[in-house]
One Martini backbone bead per residue (centre of mass of N, CA, C, O) as a GRO file, in nm:
protein
  170
    1MET     BB    1   8.284   7.168   8.857
    2ALA     BB    2   8.420   7.469   8.815
    3GLU     BB    3   8.246   7.712   8.673
    4ALA     BB    4   8.419   7.971   8.604
    5LEU     BB    5   8.683   7.779   8.511
    6ASP     BB    6   8.529   7.640   8.299
    7PRO     BB    7   8.777   7.471   8.109
    8ALA     BB    8   9.060   7.572   8.226
    9LEU     BB    9   9.052   7.353   8.441
   10PRO     BB   10   9.200   7.108   8.545
   11PRO     BB   11   9.070   6.816   8.685
   12ALA     BB   12   9.284   6.787   8.919
   13LEU     BB   13   9.211   7.064   9.055
   14ASP     BB   14   8.925   7.010   9.116
   15THR     BB   15   8.976   6.763   9.293
   16LEU     BB   16   9.165   6.905   9.500
   17THR     BB   17   8.957   7.116   9.596
   18LYS     BB   18   8.749   6.920   9.702
   19GLN     BB   19   8.929   6.791   9.905
   20VAL     BB   20   8.995   7.044  10.076
   21LEU     BB   21   8.708   7.119  10.154
   22ALA     BB   22   8.620   6.848  10.281
   23GLU     BB   23   8.839   6.855  10.510
   24ALA     BB   24   8.768   7.122  10.638
   25CYS     BB   25   8.473   7.044  10.702
   26ALA     BB   26   8.535   6.790  10.871
   27ARG     BB   27   8.719   6.984  11.077
   28GLY     BB   28   8.622   7.287  11.107
   29LEU     BB   29   8.797   7.452  10.902
   30MET     BB   30   8.951   7.763  10.794
   31LEU     BB   31   9.021   7.938  10.506
   32VAL     BB   32   9.310   8.131  10.376
   33THR     BB   33   9.428   8.392  10.159
   34ALA     BB   34   9.751   8.509  10.000
   35GLU     BB   35   9.786   8.716   9.712
   36SER     BB   36   9.952   8.784   9.419
   37CYS     BB   37  10.022   8.640   9.134
   38THR     BB   38   9.720   8.512   9.135
   39GLY     BB   39   9.498   8.744   9.192
   40GLY     BB   40   9.261   8.536   9.335
   41LEU     BB   41   9.236   8.231   9.215
   42LEU     BB   42   9.225   8.073   9.473
   43ALA     BB   43   8.969   8.198   9.594
   44SER     BB   44   8.789   8.140   9.348
   45LEU     BB   45   8.811   7.835   9.358
   46LEU     BB   46   8.712   7.798   9.667
   47THR     BB   47   8.420   7.950   9.570
   48ASP     BB   48   8.318   7.754   9.317
   49ILE     BB   49   8.226   7.554   9.520
   50PRO     BB   50   7.983   7.411   9.663
   51GLY     BB   51   8.004   7.479  10.016
   52SER     BB   52   8.252   7.687  10.086
   53SER     BB   53   8.146   7.851  10.343
   54HIS     BB   54   8.254   7.631  10.562
   55ALA     BB   55   8.585   7.670  10.464
   56PHE     BB   56   8.586   7.988  10.366
   57GLU     BB   57   8.677   8.306  10.481
   58ARG     BB   58   8.929   8.447  10.310
   59GLY     BB   59   9.081   8.699  10.097
   60PHE     BB   60   9.400   8.821   9.979
   61VAL     BB   61   9.497   9.087   9.745
   62THR     BB   62   9.856   9.160   9.725
   63TYR     BB   63  10.039   9.313   9.474
   64THR     BB   64  10.165   9.517   9.659
   65ASP     BB   65  10.352   9.635   9.899
   66GLU     BB   66  10.140   9.804  10.043
   67ALA     BB   67   9.932   9.586  10.075
   68LYS     BB   68  10.098   9.387  10.239
   69HIS     BB   69  10.134   9.585  10.466
   70GLU     BB   70   9.830   9.691  10.528
   71LEU     BB   71   9.673   9.395  10.521
   72LEU     BB   72   9.913   9.195  10.660
   73GLY     BB   73  10.186   9.328  10.797
   74VAL     BB   74  10.426   9.362  10.631
   75PRO     BB   75  10.725   9.450  10.662
   76MET     BB   76  10.908   9.693  10.502
   77ASP     BB   77  11.196   9.567  10.562
   78VAL     BB   78  11.135   9.305  10.406
   79LEU     BB   79  11.064   9.424  10.134
   80GLU     BB   80  11.337   9.585  10.097
   81ARG     BB   81  11.552   9.352  10.179
   82ASP     BB   82  11.409   9.086  10.021
   83GLY     BB   83  11.133   9.113   9.905
   84ALA     BB   84  10.830   8.999   9.788
   85VAL     BB   85  11.009   8.755   9.659
   86SER     BB   86  11.007   8.569   9.948
   87GLU     BB   87  11.021   8.406  10.220
   88PRO     BB   88  10.963   8.628  10.441
   89ALA     BB   89  10.707   8.733  10.287
   90ALA     BB   90  10.542   8.469  10.277
   91ARG     BB   91  10.528   8.431  10.587
   92ALA     BB   92  10.399   8.717  10.648
   93MET     BB   93  10.144   8.667  10.482
   94ALA     BB   94  10.034   8.418  10.629
   95GLN     BB   95  10.036   8.536  10.922
   96GLY     BB   96   9.863   8.790  10.852
   97ALA     BB   97   9.604   8.640  10.749
   98LEU     BB   98   9.556   8.491  11.022
   99ALA     BB   99   9.543   8.742  11.211
  100ARG     BB  100   9.310   8.886  10.992
  101SER     BB  101   9.127   8.648  11.081
  102HIS     BB  102   8.912   8.331  11.123
  103GLY     BB  103   9.124   8.146  11.058
  104HIS     BB  104   9.345   7.830  11.051
  105ILE     BB  105   9.438   7.845  10.746
  106ALA     BB  106   9.720   7.989  10.556
  107VAL     BB  107   9.800   8.088  10.222
  108SER     BB  108  10.080   8.186  10.026
  109VAL     BB  109  10.158   8.404   9.718
  110THR     BB  110  10.480   8.475   9.566
  111GLY     BB  111  10.576   8.612   9.238
  112PHE     BB  112  10.699   8.535   8.896
  113ALA     BB  113  10.516   8.480   8.617
  114GLU     BB  114  10.738   8.620   8.410
  115GLY     BB  115  10.919   8.864   8.461
  116GLY     BB  116  11.216   9.072   8.454
  117PRO     BB  117  11.431   9.275   8.558
  118GLY     BB  118  11.577   9.071   8.776
  119GLU     BB  119  11.364   8.840   8.711
  120GLU     BB  120  11.249   8.512   8.771
  121PRO     BB  121  11.082   8.309   8.597
  122GLY     BB  122  10.880   8.126   8.816
  123LEU     BB  123  10.918   8.248   9.088
  124VAL     BB  124  10.797   8.093   9.392
  125HIS     BB  125  10.637   8.168   9.704
  126PHE     BB  126  10.537   7.972   9.988
  127ALA     BB  127  10.294   7.969  10.257
  128SER     BB  128  10.193   7.810  10.579
  129ALA     BB  129   9.956   7.868  10.821
  130ARG     BB  130   9.883   7.757  11.165
  131THR     BB  131   9.739   7.746  11.443
  132GLY     BB  132  10.001   7.687  11.664
  133ARG     BB  133  10.213   7.675  11.431
  134THR     BB  134  10.434   7.636  11.195
  135THR     BB  135  10.567   7.796  10.926
  136LEU     BB  136  10.565   7.712  10.599
  137HIS     BB  137  10.798   7.653  10.308
  138ARG     BB  138  10.810   7.727   9.951
  139GLU     BB  139  11.021   7.678   9.653
  140HIS     BB  140  10.971   7.772   9.314
  141HIS     BB  141  11.089   7.668   8.964
  142PHE     BB  142  10.910   7.694   8.669
  143GLY     BB  143  10.982   7.893   8.471
  144ASP     BB  144  10.944   7.989   8.123
  145ILE     BB  145  10.586   7.905   8.081
  146GLY     BB  146  10.405   8.122   8.161
  147ARG     BB  147  10.157   8.274   8.324
  148ALA     BB  148   9.933   8.069   8.328
  149ALA     BB  149  10.111   7.815   8.410
  150VAL     BB  150  10.208   7.933   8.684
  151ARG     BB  151   9.938   7.976   8.813
  152LEU     BB  152   9.841   7.674   8.798
  153ARG     BB  153  10.087   7.575   8.972
  154CYS     BB  154  10.011   7.743   9.223
  155LEU     BB  155   9.748   7.604   9.284
  156GLU     BB  156   9.856   7.334   9.342
  157VAL     BB  157  10.049   7.394   9.568
  158ALA     BB  158   9.843   7.530   9.763
  159LEU     BB  159   9.656   7.290   9.790
  160GLN     BB  160   9.864   7.089   9.896
  161MET     BB  161   9.931   7.261  10.152
  162MET     BB  162   9.658   7.251  10.271
  163LEU     BB  163   9.623   6.946  10.290
  164GLU     BB  164   9.857   6.896  10.471
  165ARG     BB  165   9.761   7.085  10.709
  166LEU     BB  166   9.486   6.913  10.754
  167ASN     BB  167   9.665   6.614  10.778
  168SER     BB  168   9.853   6.748  11.013
  169ALA     BB  169  10.038   6.798  11.329
  170ASP     BB  170  10.253   7.049  11.258
   0.00000   0.00000   0.00000
């Protein structure tokens, strides 16, 4: 069980995390995260399992537009035109994380955990980038289920995307 997140972490997420790390280790691939609405939870989860240093390279927590631009190279025109919670921003975050690391697979998460004026609660965009391959995107509408529930669902989707990238040729 993941130590720091136990007992808050559902057992299925713990199992999925161990599977992702085992696959990455078996393939000699390094994982990178670029997180906004999850605030580093994904990186924390991946580093809470013993032996993860063989599979986890680094994580970027980029909560503001400035951080997304400065740390990941997300173009300001993308953030201004499309918004930080958008497919173009998620793709640029994953690609930027890959470019600014020594990793092989990067997953990004950007969304509205709660929502606010003009923001859809639970709208989250994900992207996964892999060296030499096309960047993939997913959009989820988790709804107004609460901040903690949205963030847990984000962990599940991001881990699934990592596992799919580890096990696919695309």
